[in-house]
N, CA, C and O atoms as a printed pandas DataFrame, in Angstrom:
     atom_number atom_name residue_name chain_id  residue_number  x_coord  y_coord  z_coord
0              1         N          MET        A               1  -26.955   33.427   -5.209
1              2        CA          MET        A               1  -26.567   32.697   -6.604
2              3         C          MET        A               1  -24.951   33.338   -6.555
3              4         O          MET        A               1  -24.503   34.453   -6.820
4              5         N          THR        A               2  -24.473   32.366   -6.196
5              6        CA          THR        A               2  -22.924   32.502   -6.354
6              7         C          THR        A               2  -22.457   32.214   -7.993
7              8         O          THR        A               2  -22.758   31.332   -8.797
8              9         N          MET        A               3  -21.313   33.761   -8.075
9             10        CA          MET        A               3  -20.351   33.675   -9.169
10            11         C          MET        A               3  -20.092   32.182   -9.301
11            12         O          MET        A               3  -20.203   31.363   -8.389
12            13         N          LYS        A               4  -19.773   31.965  -10.414
13            14        CA          LYS        A               4  -18.559   30.352  -11.277
14            15         C          LYS        A               4  -17.955   30.861  -12.063
15            16         O          LYS        A               4  -18.546   31.436  -12.978
16            17         N          THR        A               5  -16.243   30.841  -11.992
17            18        CA          THR        A               5  -15.898   31.323  -13.155
18            19         C          THR        A               5  -15.763   30.221  -14.386
19            20         O          THR        A               5  -15.626   29.008  -14.226
20            21         N          ILE        A               6  -15.832   30.912  -15.631
21            22        CA          ILE        A               6  -15.938   30.186  -16.689
22            23         C          ILE        A               6  -14.462   30.172  -17.494
23            24         O          ILE        A               6  -13.950   29.291  -18.185
24            25         N          VAL        A               7  -14.039   31.373  -17.156
25            26        CA          VAL        A               7  -12.005   31.360  -17.855
26            27         C          VAL        A               7  -11.968   32.301  -17.202
27            28         O          VAL        A               7  -12.520   33.401  -17.235
28            29         N          GLU        A               8  -10.966   31.610  -16.304
29            30        CA          GLU        A               8   -9.558   32.600  -15.657
30            31         C          GLU        A               8   -8.653   33.112  -15.894
31            32         O          GLU        A               8   -7.772   32.630  -16.606
32            33         N          GLY        A               9   -8.602   34.607  -15.189
33            34        CA          GLY        A               9   -7.951   35.811  -16.082
34            35         C          GLY        A               9   -6.552   35.765  -16.059
35            36         O          GLY        A               9   -5.954   34.789  -15.607
36            37         N          ASN        A              10   -5.944   36.830  -16.551
37            38        CA          ASN        A              10   -4.493   36.938  -16.330
38            39         C          ASN        A              10   -4.252   37.953  -15.623
39            40         O          ASN        A              10   -4.297   39.050  -16.178
40            41         N          LEU        A              11   -3.915   37.865  -14.139
41            42        CA          LEU        A              11   -3.458   38.872  -13.548
42            43         C          LEU        A              11   -2.431   39.841  -13.998
43            44         O          LEU        A              11   -2.520   41.009  -13.620
44            45         N          GLU        A              12   -1.318   39.404  -14.890
45            46        CA          GLU        A              12   -0.411   39.276  -15.316
46            47         C          GLU        A              12   -0.610   40.937  -15.673
47            48         O          GLU        A              12   -0.094   41.890  -15.088
48            49         N          VAL        A              13   -1.806   40.947  -17.171
49            50        CA          VAL        A              13   -1.683   41.913  -17.705
50            51         C          VAL        A              13   -2.490   43.516  -16.926
51            52         O          VAL        A              13   -2.697   44.637  -17.391
52            53         N          THR        A              14   -2.701   43.023  -15.869
53            54        CA          THR        A              14   -3.062   44.256  -14.488
54            55         C          THR        A              14   -1.809   44.568  -14.766
55            56         O          THR        A              14   -1.758   45.240  -15.796
56            57         N          LYS        A              15   -1.084   44.428  -14.431
57            58        CA          LYS        A              15    0.486   45.252  -13.247
58            59         C          LYS        A              15    1.102   46.055  -13.872
59            60         O          LYS        A              15    1.674   45.567  -14.847
60            61         N          GLU        A              16    1.287   47.504  -13.669
61            62        CA          GLU        A              16    1.840   47.893  -14.076
62            63         C          GLU        A              16    3.648   48.406  -14.519
63            64         O          GLU        A              16    4.243   49.423  -14.162
64            65         N          TYR        A              17    4.115   47.324  -15.356
65            66        CA          TYR        A              17    5.394   47.406  -15.289
66            67         C          TYR        A              17    6.046   48.890  -15.844
67            68         O          TYR        A              17    5.585   49.808  -16.522
68            69         N          LYS        A              18    7.311   48.640  -15.218
69            70        CA          LYS        A              18    7.815   50.246  -15.776
70            71         C          LYS        A              18    9.532   49.673  -16.418
71            72         O          LYS        A              18   10.076   48.855  -15.677
72            73         N          TYR        A              19   10.087   49.955  -17.317
73            74        CA          TYR        A              19   11.463   49.546  -17.130
74            75         C          TYR        A              19   12.602   50.113  -17.439
75            76         O          TYR        A              19   12.775   50.931  -18.342
76            77         N          PHE        A              20   13.393   49.693  -16.704
77            78        CA          PHE        A              20   14.903   50.382  -15.815
78            79         C          PHE        A              20   16.034   50.494  -16.131
79            80         O          PHE        A              20   16.100   49.531  -16.895
80            81         N          GLU        A              21   17.217   51.021  -16.146
81            82        CA          GLU        A              21   18.691   50.193  -16.634
82            83         C          GLU        A              21   19.534   51.162  -15.646
83            84         O          GLU        A              21   19.103   52.302  -15.475
84            85         N          CYS        A              22   20.301   50.897  -15.222
85            86        CA          CYS        A              22   21.809   50.370  -14.560
86            87         C          CYS        A              22   22.833   51.335  -15.003
87            88         O          CYS        A              22   23.767   50.842  -15.636
88            89         N          LEU        A              23   22.849   52.405  -14.833
89            90        CA          LEU        A              23   24.320   53.320  -15.428
90            91         C          LEU        A              23   25.297   52.822  -15.030
91            92         O          LEU        A              23   26.335   53.132  -15.616
92            93         N          ASN        A              24   25.382   51.808  -13.832
93            94        CA          ASN        A              24   26.829   51.408  -13.495
94            95         C          ASN        A              24   26.954   50.043  -14.105
95            96         O          ASN        A              24   28.117   49.716  -14.340
96            97         N          CYS        A              25   25.853   49.007  -14.474
97            98        CA          CYS        A              25   26.475   47.341  -14.800
98            99         C          CYS        A              25   25.683   47.588  -15.997
99           100         O          CYS        A              25   26.064   46.895  -16.941
100          101         N          GLY        A              26   25.061   48.075  -16.162
101          102        CA          GLY        A              26   24.173   48.294  -17.871
102          103         C          GLY        A              26   23.287   47.201  -18.072
103          104         O          GLY        A              26   23.077   46.783  -19.211
104          105         N          TRP        A              27   22.620   46.579  -16.831
105          106        CA          TRP        A              27   21.562   45.478  -15.969
106          107         C          TRP        A              27   20.184   46.706  -16.910
107          108         O          TRP        A              27   20.182   47.924  -16.735
108          109         N          ILE        A              28   19.199   45.979  -17.814
109          110        CA          ILE        A              28   18.277   46.575  -18.163
110          111         C          ILE        A              28   17.016   45.439  -17.383
111          112         O          ILE        A              28   17.062   44.221  -17.212
112          113         N          GLY        A              29   16.159   46.250  -17.103
113          114        CA          GLY        A              29   14.783   44.502  -16.719
114          115         C          GLY        A              29   13.515   45.876  -16.803
115          116         O          GLY        A              29   13.365   46.965  -17.358
116          117         N          LYS        A              30   12.640   44.758  -15.647
117          118        CA          LYS        A              30   11.495   45.899  -15.733
118          119         C          LYS        A              30   10.720   45.050  -14.318
119          120         O          LYS        A              30   10.608   43.831  -14.194
120          121         N          ALA        A              31   10.287   46.042  -13.421
121          122        CA          ALA        A              31   10.033   45.880  -12.531
122          123         C          ALA        A              31    7.789   46.332  -12.430
123          124         O          ALA        A              31    7.317   47.157  -13.214
124          125         N          ASP        A              32    7.012   45.706  -11.531
125          126        CA          ASP        A              32    6.248   46.080  -11.385
126          127         C          ASP        A              32    5.952   46.747   -9.927
127          128         O          ASP        A              32    6.686   46.670   -8.941
128          129         N          LYS        A              33    4.583   47.484  -10.036
129          130        CA          LYS        A              33    4.250   48.567   -9.217
130          131         C          LYS        A              33    4.496   48.629   -7.621
131          132         O          LYS        A              33    4.310   49.586   -6.869
132          133         N          THR        A              34    4.916   47.477   -7.356
133          134        CA          THR        A              34    5.432   47.098   -5.727
134          135         C          THR        A              34    6.624   47.039   -5.695
135          136         O          THR        A              34    7.152   46.987   -4.585
136          137         N          GLU        A              35    7.635   47.025   -7.150
137          138        CA          GLU        A              35    9.115   46.685   -6.725
138          139         C          GLU        A              35    9.718   48.148   -6.940
139          140         O          GLU        A              35   10.874   48.153   -6.517
140          141         N          TYR        A              36    9.401   49.186   -7.365
141          142        CA          TYR        A              36   10.276   50.545   -7.957
142          143         C          TYR        A              36    9.417   51.619   -6.867
143          144         O          TYR        A              36    8.476   51.430   -6.096
144          145         N          THR        A              37   10.077   52.581   -7.148
145          146        CA          THR        A              37   10.068   53.613   -5.916
146          147         C          THR        A              37   10.270   55.109   -6.213
147          148         O          THR        A              37   11.280   55.807   -6.307
148          149         N          TYR        A              38    9.295   55.291   -6.298
149          150        CA          TYR        A              38    9.206   57.071   -6.595
150          151         C          TYR        A              38   10.264   58.243   -6.077
151          152         O          TYR        A              38   10.512   58.229   -4.871
152          153         N          CYS        A              39   10.749   59.007   -6.695
153          154        CA          CYS        A              39   12.059   60.162   -6.785
154          155         C          CYS        A              39   11.751   61.163   -7.326
155          156         O          CYS        A              39   12.492   62.146   -7.355
156          157         N          GLY        A              40   10.479   61.114   -7.920
157          158        CA          GLY        A              40   10.653   62.637   -8.596
158          159         C          GLY        A              40   10.641   63.947   -8.208
159          160         O          GLY        A              40   10.415   64.015   -7.000
160          161         N          ASP        A              41   10.816   65.217   -8.816
161          162        CA          ASP        A              41   10.606   66.306   -8.096
162          163         C          ASP        A              41   10.349   66.935   -8.746
163          164         O          ASP        A              41   10.668   66.439   -9.827
164          165         N          GLN        A              42    9.772   68.161   -8.945
165          166        CA          GLN        A              42    9.268   69.227   -9.427
166          167         C          GLN        A              42    9.751   69.948  -10.725
167          168         O          GLN        A              42    9.010   70.376  -11.610
168          169         N          ARG        A              43   11.376   70.024  -10.688
169          170        CA          ARG        A              43   12.081   70.290  -11.849
170          171         C          ARG        A              43   12.318   69.093  -12.803
171          172         O          ARG        A              43   12.240   69.133  -14.031
172          173         N          GLU        A              44   12.543   68.298  -12.233
173          174        CA          GLU        A              44   12.919   67.340  -13.387
174          175         C          GLU        A              44   11.705   66.357  -13.843
175          176         O          GLU        A              44   11.789   65.754  -14.913
176          177         N          GLY        A              45   10.525   66.211  -12.957
177          178        CA          GLY        A              45    9.393   65.513  -13.386
178          179         C          GLY        A              45    9.787   64.369  -12.398
179          180         O          GLY        A              45   10.726   64.391  -11.602
180          181         N          ASP        A              46    8.727   63.191  -12.641
181          182        CA          ASP        A              46    8.461   62.319  -12.057
182          183         C          ASP        A              46    9.249   61.294  -12.591
183          184         O          ASP        A              46    9.429   61.222  -13.807
184          185         N          SER        A              47    9.885   60.253  -11.567
185          186        CA          SER        A              47   11.175   59.712  -12.079
186          187         C          SER        A              47   10.598   58.679  -11.115
187          188         O          SER        A              47    9.853   58.907  -10.161
188          189         N          TRP        A              48   11.155   57.298  -11.601
189          190        CA          TRP        A              48   11.410   55.962  -10.256
190          191         C          TRP        A              48   12.401   55.296  -10.430
191          192         O          TRP        A              48   13.118   55.446  -11.420
192          193         N          TYR        A              49   12.672   54.261   -9.311
193          194        CA          TYR        A              49   14.409   53.711   -9.710
194          195         C          TYR        A              49   13.627   52.117   -8.573
195          196         O          TYR        A              49   12.759   51.896   -7.729
196          197         N          VAL        A              50   14.815   51.352   -9.438
197          198        CA          VAL        A              50   14.757   49.910   -8.411
198          199         C          VAL        A              50   16.050   49.895   -8.012
199          200         O          VAL        A              50   16.865   50.683   -8.493
200          201         N          LYS        A              51   16.440   48.799   -6.888
201          202        CA          LYS        A              51   17.997   48.371   -6.480
202          203         C          LYS        A              51   18.372   47.131   -7.941
203          204         O          LYS        A              51   18.050   45.978   -8.227
204          205         N          CYS        A              52   19.196   48.194   -8.519
205          206        CA          CYS        A              52   20.171   47.001   -9.671
206          207         C          CYS        A              52   20.037   45.440   -9.108
207          208         O          CYS        A              52   20.249   45.421   -7.895
208          209         N          PRO        A              53   19.724   44.037   -9.696
209          210        CA          PRO        A              53   20.239   43.063   -8.738
210          211         C          PRO        A              53   21.137   42.852   -9.346
211          212         O          PRO        A              53   20.883   41.671   -9.583
212          213         N          CYS        A              54   22.480   43.115  -10.065
213          214        CA          CYS        A              54   23.506   42.909  -10.207
214          215         C          CYS        A              54   24.711   43.352   -8.926
215          216         O          CYS        A              54   25.439   42.971   -8.009
216          217         N          CYS        A              55   24.201   44.476   -9.753
217          218        CA          CYS        A              55   24.850   45.622   -8.704
218          219         C          CYS        A              55   24.838   45.906   -7.907
219          220         O          CYS        A              55   25.941   45.934   -7.362
220          221         N          GLY        A              56   23.465   46.442   -6.965
221          222        CA          GLY        A              56   22.899   47.292   -6.108
222          223         C          GLY        A              56   23.385   48.665   -6.067
223          224         O          GLY        A              56   23.576   49.267   -5.010
224          225         N          HIS        A              57   23.610   49.219   -7.372
225          226        CA          HIS        A              57   23.543   50.518   -7.442
226          227         C          HIS        A              57   21.885   51.286   -7.788
227          228         O          HIS        A              57   21.043   50.459   -7.438
228          229         N          LYS        A              58   21.125   52.697   -8.405
229          230        CA          LYS        A              58   19.863   52.246   -8.772
230          231         C          LYS        A              58   20.148   51.914   -9.675
231          232         O          LYS        A              58   21.297   51.806  -10.104
232          233         N          ALA        A              59   18.627   51.537  -10.468
233          234        CA          ALA        A              59   18.245   51.480  -11.964
234          235         C          ALA        A              59   17.742   52.689  -11.889
235          236         O          ALA        A              59   17.313   53.079  -10.803
236          237         N          TYR        A              60   17.692   53.599  -13.134
237          238        CA          TYR        A              60   16.540   54.365  -13.228
238          239         C          TYR        A              60   15.737   54.373  -14.378
239          240         O          TYR        A              60   16.361   54.085  -15.399
240          241         N          ASP        A              61   13.726   54.781  -14.627
241          242        CA          ASP        A              61   13.274   53.905  -15.565
242          243         C          ASP        A              61   13.686   54.234  -16.608
243          244         O          ASP        A              61   14.242   55.300  -16.341
244          245         N          ILE        A              62   13.806   54.063  -17.634
245          246        CA          ILE        A              62   14.125   54.283  -19.118
246          247         C          ILE        A              62   13.208   55.829  -19.524
247          248         O          ILE        A              62   13.831   56.755  -20.044
248          249         N          GLN        A              63   11.932   55.944  -19.267
249          250        CA          GLN        A              63   11.478   56.771  -19.906
250          251         C          GLN        A              63   11.731   58.494  -19.345
251          252         O          GLN        A              63   11.672   59.582  -19.917
252          253         N          GLN        A              64   12.031   58.054  -17.937
253          254        CA          GLN        A              64   13.212   59.374  -17.210
254          255         C          GLN        A              64   13.896   59.394  -17.725
255          256         O          GLN        A              64   13.689   60.304  -18.528
256          257         N          ARG        A              65   15.215   58.749  -18.001
257          258        CA          ARG        A              65   16.501   59.069  -18.791
258          259         C          ARG        A              65   16.301   59.322  -20.519
259          260         O          ARG        A              65   17.179   59.448  -21.372
260          261         N          HIS        A              66   15.271   59.337  -20.622
261          262        CA          HIS        A              66   14.998   59.746  -22.488
262          263         C          HIS        A              66   14.430   61.066  -22.496
263          264         O          HIS        A              66   14.266   61.749  -23.507
264          265         N          ARG        A              67   14.113   61.417  -21.223
265          266        CA          ARG        A              67   13.293   62.825  -21.359
266          267         C          ARG        A              67   14.239   63.415  -20.573
267          268         O          ARG        A              67   14.131   64.635  -20.706
268          269         N          LEU        A              68   15.520   62.995  -19.469
269          270        CA          LEU        A              68   16.616   64.138  -19.397
270          271         C          LEU        A              68   17.157   64.052  -20.502
271          272         O          LEU        A              68   17.332   65.185  -20.950
272          273         N          SER        A              69   17.661   62.949  -21.454
273          274        CA          SER        A              69   18.709   63.238  -22.359
274          275         C          SER        A              69   18.272   64.189  -23.508
275          276         O          SER        A              69   19.134   64.745  -24.188
276          277         N          GLN        A              70   16.868   64.398  -23.749
277          278        CA          GLN        A              70   15.948   65.374  -24.499
278          279         C          GLN        A              70   16.053   66.566  -24.102
279          280         O          GLN        A              70   15.813   67.437  -24.938
280          281         N          ILE        A              71   16.484   67.030  -22.559
281          282        CA          ILE        A              71   16.140   67.953  -21.899
282          283         C          ILE        A              71   18.368   68.985  -22.387
283          284         O          ILE        A              71   18.767   70.100  -22.724
284          285         N          VAL        A              72   18.969   67.665  -22.092
285          286        CA          VAL        A              72   20.468   67.753  -22.041
286          287         C          VAL        A              72   20.799   67.710  -23.728
287          288         O          VAL        A              72   21.970   68.087  -23.766
288          289         N          ASP        A              73   20.565   67.567  -24.490
289          290        CA          ASP        A              73   20.784   68.039  -25.959
290          291         C          ASP        A              73   20.140   68.899  -26.599
291          292         O          ASP        A              73   20.286   68.930  -27.821
292          293         N          LYS        A              74   19.507   69.565  -26.136
293          294        CA          LYS        A              74   18.592   70.843  -26.517
294          295         C          LYS        A              74   19.442   71.777  -26.234
295          296         O          LYS        A              74   19.889   72.607  -27.025
296          297         N          GLU        A              75   19.832   71.603  -24.426
297          298        CA          GLU        A              75   20.722   72.560  -23.999
298          299         C          GLU        A              75   22.033   73.053  -24.930
299          300         O          GLU        A              75   22.413   74.169  -25.284
300          301         N          ILE        A              76   22.577   71.617  -25.171
301          302        CA          ILE        A              76   24.028   71.103  -26.515
302          303         C          ILE        A              76   23.468   72.501  -27.387
303          304         O          ILE        A              76   23.956   73.631  -27.349
304          305         N          ARG        A              77   22.567   72.138  -27.988
305          306        CA          ARG        A              77   22.330   72.766  -29.064
306          307         C          ARG        A              77   22.152   74.208  -29.155
307          308         O          ARG        A              77   22.497   75.026  -30.007
308          309         N          MET        A              78   21.435   74.319  -27.898
309          310        CA          MET        A              78   21.221   75.997  -27.651
310          311         C          MET        A              78   22.490   76.512  -27.677
311          312         O          MET        A              78   22.607   77.559  -28.314
312          313         N          GLN        A              79   24.079   75.788  -26.840
313          314        CA          GLN        A              79   24.881   76.236  -26.665
314          315         C          GLN        A              79   25.235   76.639  -28.000
315          316         O          GLN        A              79   25.084   77.858  -28.093
316          317         N          GLN        A              80   25.614   76.162  -28.997
317          318        CA          GLN        A              80   26.169   75.472  -29.670
318          319         C          GLN        A              80   25.561   77.319  -30.854
319          320         O          GLN        A              80   26.267   78.224  -31.300
320          321         N          ARG        A              81   24.499   77.167  -30.905
321          322        CA          ARG        A              81   23.705   77.735  -31.783
322          323         C          ARG        A              81   24.574   79.255  -31.038
323          324         O          ARG        A              81   25.091   80.011  -31.860
324          325         N          LYS        A              82   24.681   79.588  -29.689
325          326        CA          LYS        A              82   24.873   80.860  -28.735
326          327         C          LYS        A              82   26.446   81.241  -29.437
327          328         O          LYS        A              82   26.714   82.313  -29.980
328          329         N          SER        A              83   27.167   80.345  -29.308
329          330        CA          SER        A              83   29.079   80.048  -29.572
330          331         C          SER        A              83   28.625   80.469  -31.631
331          332         O          SER        A              83   28.803   81.615  -32.043
332          333         N          ASN        A              84   28.186   79.567  -32.399
333          334        CA          ASN        A              84   27.816   79.993  -33.992
334          335         C          ASN        A              84   27.799   81.479  -33.879
335          336         O          ASN        A              84   28.686   82.148  -34.408
336          337         N          TYR        A              85   26.982   81.929  -33.318
337          338        CA          TYR        A              85   26.144   83.567  -33.250
338          339         C          TYR        A              85   27.454   84.444  -33.308
339          340         O          TYR        A              85   27.795   85.353  -34.064
340          341         N          TRP        A              86   27.930   83.969  -32.467
341          342        CA          TRP        A              86   28.843   85.161  -31.544
342          343         C          TRP        A              86   30.345   85.111  -32.724
343          344         O          TRP        A              86   30.777   86.051  -33.392
344          345         N          GLU        A              87   30.719   84.105  -32.675
345          346        CA          GLU        A              87   31.631   83.650  -33.435
346          347         C          GLU        A              87   31.710   84.333  -35.334
347          348         O          GLU        A              87   32.657   84.686  -36.037
348          349         N          ASN        A              88   30.370   84.264  -35.546
349          350        CA          ASN        A              88   30.545   84.696  -36.823
350          351         C          ASN        A              88   29.862   86.240  -37.146
351          352         O          ASN        A              88   29.412   86.567  -38.244
352          353         N          ARG        A              89   29.894   87.166  -35.844
353          354        CA          ARG        A              89   29.873   88.626  -35.816
354          355         C          ARG        A              89   30.666   89.305  -36.124
355          356         O          ARG        A              89   30.503   90.522  -36.042
């Protein structure tokens, strides 16, 4: 017995997309798993990049940029607390 297709599937749903932003020209877009490259390390965690189609620079995944900005914001707040602590003594 051979299989018969009743309803065609949508392969677009099975793709793993990530969203990217170029800090050089401001391009924002998405790419599937075959188009992006892994570039993470143990200190900063997993990250990926694509070559920006507009200017050719590396465009990094938006989730990684958000995580990094959270870390930087936390460090800035800690430095401000330390300086406020010493100023008020």
